[in-house]
N, C-alpha and C positions, 0 to 999 in steps of 0.2 A: 275359194276362201281358205285362208290359212288358219288352222286351229292350233292354239298354244296349250301345252300341258305342263304341269309341274314336274312330272316324272317322264323319262324317256319310255317310249313304247317298246323299243328293242326289236321291232319288226324289220326295219331298214338299217343299213350300215350308217354309222356316224360319219358326217362330212368332215374331211380334214382341211386344215388351213383356215376355215371360217372362224373357228373358236380361238385360234391363235392370234388373230388380228386384234389390235387394241386402239381405241379412239378415246381421247380425253377431252371432255367439253368443260370449258372454264366459264363459270357464271358470274365472275367478278364479285361485286358487292350485292347483287340481287338476292334477297332472302327467298330461297327456294321453297321453304315450307309454306310460305304464303302463296306462292304460285301453285303448289300442289293442292292446297286446300280450296283454291278458287277454280271451280270447274269451267269457268268462262275465260280462263287465262289464255292469252294469245301465244304464249310460249308453247312450242310443239313437243312437249315431253311425251314419250310413250308411257303406257300404263306400267311397264316394267321399271322405267326410270322414276316414276312417281312413287312406286313401292320402295325403291332403293332410298329415296329421300326420306320416306317415313321410317326407314330402318337403317340409319347411318352405319357404315362400316360392314354391313352384311351383304354378301354376294347373293343377289337375287337372280335365280336361274329359271329359264323357261325353255321348252323344247318345241320344235315344229318340224313337220315333214314337207319336203319340197324336192322335186326333180329326182325322186328315188333315193334320197338321203334324209337322215334325221339331223337337225341342226340344234346346237346348244347356244342360246343367247343369254348374256349376263349383263348386269349393271351393278356398280358399286359406287355409293356416294360417300365422299370424304368431306365432312362439314368444316374441317380446319382450313382446307384450301378452296372449298365451295366448288368442287369439281365432281363430275360423274365419269367414271371409267367404264367403257362398254365395248362390245364388239359389234354394235349396231352402226351402220354406215351413214345414216342420214343425220345431218346437223339439225338440231331443234330450231335453229334460226334460219333455215334454208329459205323460208318465205320472206325473210326480212333482210336479205343481203343487199348491199348497195353496190352498183356497178362502179368498178375502179377502186374499191376499197378491200381491206382484208377483214374477215370476220373475226371478232374478238373472242368468239366462243370456240370455233374449230380451227381457225387459222387459214381457212380457204380464201384464196385471193380471187376476186371476181374480175 
């Protein structure tokens, strides 16, 4: 089980490369604050992304240890464009992609 912390523990070396990757998820016209406040929402936002939506423009950071390295994960919500910028790799709509189409959120073509 992965444990997330607000501050790095500093015991293991920081992973390189992971924190430099950037993914932008576009939510179009969907009002994200309503999605965040509904705990039964089908949209697969991580807890960190939900926190970013509650605090627009603020870089929300968490740390976790894995494979002998410490990783920094971040999310930033921009309410003007209704996008979340993060270094998390999983698309929130990964469970709802349609075969033969392109995901409007992450741009992945199935």
